[in-house]
ChimeraX commands (.cxc) that place a marker at each C-alpha (Angstrom):
marker #1 position 155.13,-284.40,35.92 radius 0.5
marker #1 position 154.46,-281.27,33.89 radius 0.5
marker #1 position 151.51,-279.01,34.54 radius 0.5
marker #1 position 150.05,-278.00,31.18 radius 0.5
marker #1 position 147.65,-275.17,30.33 radius 0.5
marker #1 position 146.00,-274.70,26.93 radius 0.5
marker #1 position 144.23,-271.92,25.08 radius 0.5
marker #1 position 143.39,-271.27,21.46 radius 0.5
marker #1 position 142.33,-268.36,19.33 radius 0.5
marker #1 position 141.66,-267.33,15.76 radius 0.5
marker #1 position 143.64,-264.40,14.37 radius 0.5
marker #1 position 142.23,-262.59,11.37 radius 0.5
marker #1 position 145.42,-262.73,9.32 radius 0.5
marker #1 position 147.00,-265.34,7.05 radius 0.5
marker #1 position 149.45,-267.79,8.57 radius 0.5
marker #1 position 152.34,-266.23,6.62 radius 0.5
marker #1 position 151.73,-262.97,8.49 radius 0.5
marker #1 position 151.37,-264.57,11.92 radius 0.5
marker #1 position 154.27,-267.05,11.80 radius 0.5
marker #1 position 157.10,-264.47,11.63 radius 0.5
marker #1 position 155.73,-262.67,14.69 radius 0.5
marker #1 position 155.14,-265.79,16.79 radius 0.5
marker #1 position 158.37,-267.59,15.89 radius 0.5
marker #1 position 160.80,-264.67,16.19 radius 0.5
marker #1 position 161.77,-263.87,19.81 radius 0.5
marker #1 position 162.84,-260.37,18.67 radius 0.5
marker #1 position 159.11,-259.49,18.38 radius 0.5
marker #1 position 158.13,-260.90,21.77 radius 0.5
marker #1 position 158.66,-257.71,23.85 radius 0.5
marker #1 position 155.88,-256.17,21.73 radius 0.5
marker #1 position 153.21,-258.68,22.78 radius 0.5
marker #1 position 154.48,-261.20,25.34 radius 0.5
marker #1 position 153.27,-259.74,28.67 radius 0.5
marker #1 position 156.32,-260.03,30.92 radius 0.5
marker #1 position 159.14,-259.71,28.37 radius 0.5
marker #1 position 160.96,-256.38,28.36 radius 0.5
marker #1 position 163.97,-257.21,26.18 radius 0.5
marker #1 position 165.44,-260.10,24.15 radius 0.5
marker #1 position 169.09,-260.60,23.21 radius 0.5
marker #1 position 170.85,-263.28,21.21 radius 0.5
marker #1 position 174.45,-264.39,21.39 radius 0.5
marker #1 position 176.46,-262.95,18.53 radius 0.5
marker #1 position 175.91,-264.82,15.27 radius 0.5
marker #1 position 172.70,-266.64,16.23 radius 0.5
marker #1 position 169.37,-266.10,14.54 radius 0.5
marker #1 position 165.79,-267.05,15.48 radius 0.5
marker #1 position 166.49,-270.50,16.85 radius 0.5
marker #1 position 168.73,-271.57,19.64 radius 0.5
marker #1 position 169.60,-270.02,22.94 radius 0.5
marker #1 position 168.71,-266.43,23.82 radius 0.5
marker #1 position 168.26,-264.27,26.91 radius 0.5
marker #1 position 164.97,-262.68,27.94 radius 0.5
marker #1 position 164.77,-259.86,30.44 radius 0.5
marker #1 position 161.42,-260.36,32.17 radius 0.5
marker #1 position 159.32,-259.06,35.01 radius 0.5
marker #1 position 158.17,-262.36,36.49 radius 0.5
marker #1 position 154.61,-262.47,37.87 radius 0.5
marker #1 position 154.29,-258.71,37.38 radius 0.5
marker #1 position 155.70,-257.78,40.78 radius 0.5
marker #1 position 159.22,-259.17,41.01 radius 0.5
marker #1 position 162.33,-257.30,39.84 radius 0.5
marker #1 position 163.52,-257.66,36.28 radius 0.5
marker #1 position 165.49,-260.85,35.83 radius 0.5
marker #1 position 167.37,-262.47,32.96 radius 0.5
marker #1 position 166.32,-265.96,31.88 radius 0.5
marker #1 position 168.08,-268.15,29.35 radius 0.5
marker #1 position 165.57,-269.60,26.88 radius 0.5
marker #1 position 165.80,-271.85,23.86 radius 0.5
marker #1 position 163.73,-271.37,20.70 radius 0.5
marker #1 position 162.87,-274.59,18.86 radius 0.5
marker #1 position 160.98,-273.67,15.66 radius 0.5
marker #1 position 159.64,-276.29,13.26 radius 0.5
marker #1 position 159.11,-274.12,10.19 radius 0.5
marker #1 position 157.48,-276.79,8.02 radius 0.5
marker #1 position 154.84,-277.51,10.69 radius 0.5
marker #1 position 154.44,-273.88,11.78 radius 0.5
marker #1 position 155.12,-274.88,15.38 radius 0.5
marker #1 position 157.56,-273.34,17.80 radius 0.5
marker #1 position 158.43,-274.14,21.37 radius 0.5
marker #1 position 160.18,-271.76,23.73 radius 0.5
marker #1 position 161.56,-273.17,26.97 radius 0.5
marker #1 position 163.39,-271.73,29.93 radius 0.5
marker #1 position 166.58,-273.53,30.92 radius 0.5
marker #1 position 166.41,-272.06,34.43 radius 0.5
marker #1 position 162.85,-272.90,35.55 radius 0.5
marker #1 position 161.54,-275.47,33.05 radius 0.5
marker #1 position 158.75,-273.14,31.92 radius 0.5
marker #1 position 157.72,-273.64,28.30 radius 0.5
marker #1 position 155.35,-272.17,25.75 radius 0.5
marker #1 position 154.44,-273.86,22.48 radius 0.5
marker #1 position 152.52,-272.42,19.56 radius 0.5
marker #1 position 150.96,-274.48,16.77 radius 0.5
marker #1 position 149.57,-272.47,13.85 radius 0.5
marker #1 position 147.05,-273.82,11.37 radius 0.5
marker #1 position 145.63,-271.99,8.33 radius 0.5
marker #1 position 141.89,-271.40,8.58 radius 0.5
marker #1 position 140.86,-270.00,5.21 radius 0.5
marker #1 position 142.37,-266.47,5.25 radius 0.5
marker #1 position 142.89,-266.58,9.03 radius 0.5
marker #1 position 145.17,-268.43,11.45 radius 0.5
marker #1 position 144.11,-270.76,14.23 radius 0.5
marker #1 position 146.58,-270.80,17.12 radius 0.5
marker #1 position 146.86,-273.51,19.73 radius 0.5
marker #1 position 148.85,-272.34,22.72 radius 0.5
marker #1 position 150.22,-274.75,25.28 radius 0.5
marker #1 position 152.22,-273.60,28.26 radius 0.5
marker #1 position 153.38,-275.02,31.53 radius 0.5
marker #1 position 156.37,-276.01,33.58 radius 0.5
marker #1 position 158.56,-279.05,33.88 radius 0.5
marker #1 position 160.20,-277.78,37.08 radius 0.5
marker #1 position 163.94,-277.21,37.26 radius 0.5
marker #1 position 165.21,-276.36,40.73 radius 0.5
marker #1 position 163.53,-274.18,43.33 radius 0.5
marker #1 position 162.57,-271.49,40.80 radius 0.5
marker #1 position 160.78,-274.11,38.68 radius 0.5
marker #1 position 158.89,-275.46,41.67 radius 0.5
marker #1 position 157.83,-271.91,42.58 radius 0.5
marker #1 position 156.50,-271.37,39.04 radius 0.5
marker #1 position 154.70,-274.72,39.23 radius 0.5
marker #1 position 152.98,-273.74,42.49 radius 0.5
marker #1 position 151.97,-270.36,41.06 radius 0.5
marker #1 position 150.81,-271.97,37.80 radius 0.5
marker #1 position 147.08,-272.27,38.48 radius 0.5
marker #1 position 146.92,-268.60,39.46 radius 0.5
marker #1 position 149.23,-267.34,36.77 radius 0.5
marker #1 position 149.08,-269.27,33.49 radius 0.5
marker #1 position 145.42,-268.84,32.50 radius 0.5
marker #1 position 145.48,-265.05,33.05 radius 0.5
marker #1 position 148.89,-264.73,31.39 radius 0.5
marker #1 position 147.83,-266.77,28.35 radius 0.5
marker #1 position 144.79,-264.53,27.90 radius 0.5
marker #1 position 146.99,-261.42,27.94 radius 0.5
marker #1 position 149.43,-263.00,25.50 radius 0.5
marker #1 position 146.71,-263.95,23.00 radius 0.5
marker #1 position 145.09,-260.55,23.39 radius 0.5
marker #1 position 148.30,-258.69,22.47 radius 0.5
marker #1 position 149.35,-260.86,19.54 radius 0.5
marker #1 position 146.73,-259.81,16.93 radius 0.5
marker #1 position 147.59,-256.12,17.34 radius 0.5
marker #1 position 151.28,-256.75,16.68 radius 0.5
marker #1 position 150.48,-258.94,13.65 radius 0.5
marker #1 position 148.27,-256.14,12.32 radius 0.5
marker #1 position 151.01,-253.53,12.91 radius 0.5
marker #1 position 153.64,-255.67,11.14 radius 0.5
marker #1 position 151.32,-256.21,8.16 radius 0.5
marker #1 position 150.61,-252.48,7.93 radius 0.5
marker #1 position 154.36,-251.69,7.92 radius 0.5
marker #1 position 154.97,-254.26,5.17 radius 0.5
marker #1 position 152.17,-252.85,3.02 radius 0.5
marker #1 position 153.37,-249.25,3.29 radius 0.5
marker link #1:1,2 radius 0.2
marker link #1:2,3 radius 0.2
marker link #1:3,4 radius 0.2
marker link #1:4,5 radius 0.2
marker link #1:5,6 radius 0.2
marker link #1:6,7 radius 0.2
marker link #1:7,8 radius 0.2
marker link #1:8,9 radius 0.2
marker link #1:9,10 radius 0.2
marker link #1:10,11 radius 0.2
marker link #1:11,12 radius 0.2
marker link #1:12,13 radius 0.2
marker link #1:13,14 radius 0.2
marker link #1:14,15 radius 0.2
marker link #1:15,16 radius 0.2
marker link #1:16,17 radius 0.2
marker link #1:17,18 radius 0.2
marker link #1:18,19 radius 0.2
marker link #1:19,20 radius 0.2
marker link #1:20,21 radius 0.2
marker link #1:21,22 radius 0.2
marker link #1:22,23 radius 0.2
marker link #1:23,24 radius 0.2
marker link #1:24,25 radius 0.2
marker link #1:25,26 radius 0.2
marker link #1:26,27 radius 0.2
marker link #1:27,28 radius 0.2
marker link #1:28,29 radius 0.2
marker link #1:29,30 radius 0.2
marker link #1:30,31 radius 0.2
marker link #1:31,32 radius 0.2
marker link #1:32,33 radius 0.2
marker link #1:33,34 radius 0.2
marker link #1:34,35 radius 0.2
marker link #1:35,36 radius 0.2
marker link #1:36,37 radius 0.2
marker link #1:37,38 radius 0.2
marker link #1:38,39 radius 0.2
marker link #1:39,40 radius 0.2
marker link #1:40,41 radius 0.2
marker link #1:41,42 radius 0.2
marker link #1:42,43 radius 0.2
marker link #1:43,44 radius 0.2
marker link #1:44,45 radius 0.2
marker link #1:45,46 radius 0.2
marker link #1:46,47 radius 0.2
marker link #1:47,48 radius 0.2
marker link #1:48,49 radius 0.2
marker link #1:49,50 radius 0.2
marker link #1:50,51 radius 0.2
marker link #1:51,52 radius 0.2
marker link #1:52,53 radius 0.2
marker link #1:53,54 radius 0.2
marker link #1:54,55 radius 0.2
marker link #1:55,56 radius 0.2
marker link #1:56,57 radius 0.2
marker link #1:57,58 radius 0.2
marker link #1:58,59 radius 0.2
marker link #1:59,60 radius 0.2
marker link #1:60,61 radius 0.2
marker link #1:61,62 radius 0.2
marker link #1:62,63 radius 0.2
marker link #1:63,64 radius 0.2
marker link #1:64,65 radius 0.2
marker link #1:65,66 radius 0.2
marker link #1:66,67 radius 0.2
marker link #1:67,68 radius 0.2
marker link #1:68,69 radius 0.2
marker link #1:69,70 radius 0.2
marker link #1:70,71 radius 0.2
marker link #1:71,72 radius 0.2
marker link #1:72,73 radius 0.2
marker link #1:73,74 radius 0.2
marker link #1:74,75 radius 0.2
marker link #1:75,76 radius 0.2
marker link #1:76,77 radius 0.2
marker link #1:77,78 radius 0.2
marker link #1:78,79 radius 0.2
marker link #1:79,80 radius 0.2
marker link #1:80,81 radius 0.2
marker link #1:81,82 radius 0.2
marker link #1:82,83 radius 0.2
marker link #1:83,84 radius 0.2
marker link #1:84,85 radius 0.2
marker link #1:85,86 radius 0.2
marker link #1:86,87 radius 0.2
marker link #1:87,88 radius 0.2
marker link #1:88,89 radius 0.2
marker link #1:89,90 radius 0.2
marker link #1:90,91 radius 0.2
marker link #1:91,92 radius 0.2
marker link #1:92,93 radius 0.2
marker link #1:93,94 radius 0.2
marker link #1:94,95 radius 0.2
marker link #1:95,96 radius 0.2
marker link #1:96,97 radius 0.2
marker link #1:97,98 radius 0.2
marker link #1:98,99 radius 0.2
marker link #1:99,100 radius 0.2
marker link #1:100,101 radius 0.2
marker link #1:101,102 radius 0.2
marker link #1:102,103 radius 0.2
marker link #1:103,104 radius 0.2
marker link #1:104,105 radius 0.2
marker link #1:105,106 radius 0.2
marker link #1:106,107 radius 0.2
marker link #1:107,108 radius 0.2
marker link #1:108,109 radius 0.2
marker link #1:109,110 radius 0.2
marker link #1:110,111 radius 0.2
marker link #1:111,112 radius 0.2
marker link #1:112,113 radius 0.2
marker link #1:113,114 radius 0.2
marker link #1:114,115 radius 0.2
marker link #1:115,116 radius 0.2
marker link #1:116,117 radius 0.2
marker link #1:117,118 radius 0.2
marker link #1:118,119 radius 0.2
marker link #1:119,120 radius 0.2
marker link #1:120,121 radius 0.2
marker link #1:121,122 radius 0.2
marker link #1:122,123 radius 0.2
marker link #1:123,124 radius 0.2
marker link #1:124,125 radius 0.2
marker link #1:125,126 radius 0.2
marker link #1:126,127 radius 0.2
marker link #1:127,128 radius 0.2
marker link #1:128,129 radius 0.2
marker link #1:129,130 radius 0.2
marker link #1:130,131 radius 0.2
marker link #1:131,132 radius 0.2
marker link #1:132,133 radius 0.2
marker link #1:133,134 radius 0.2
marker link #1:134,135 radius 0.2
marker link #1:135,136 radius 0.2
marker link #1:136,137 radius 0.2
marker link #1:137,138 radius 0.2
marker link #1:138,139 radius 0.2
marker link #1:139,140 radius 0.2
marker link #1:140,141 radius 0.2
marker link #1:141,142 radius 0.2
marker link #1:142,143 radius 0.2
marker link #1:143,144 radius 0.2
marker link #1:144,145 radius 0.2
marker link #1:145,146 radius 0.2
marker link #1:146,147 radius 0.2
marker link #1:147,148 radius 0.2
marker link #1:148,149 radius 0.2
marker link #1:149,150 radius 0.2
view
């Protein structure tokens, strides 16, 4: 059974400014707390399999994880899931006048020993991590909008 954690926030930017940042793994090192680098196999774009170099739980060495991006453009939802641990993060964006409401759901459907370790650490880790993630996102959206306007 999956352990699921939820948070939500309102970002003061239109959904068309938030969606490209949330759905594109290339932007994740700028605001996703543990991600240091993202790489895609040659020829792939924003969806499909990619590799994230992460510092897991803030104290372990950098490791590579294989993740899969599953965007649903028409619904403004995207799910990212780790093939190695079963960890997942899903974003659902909803327009709220000129702003964007984000529902964030994260958890683990454990795969192997690493997945069970993440599941055990979940109660200590996910709520703090989700707060950091949602705290960093608005700044990156603002920076991207400023670059587009200049």
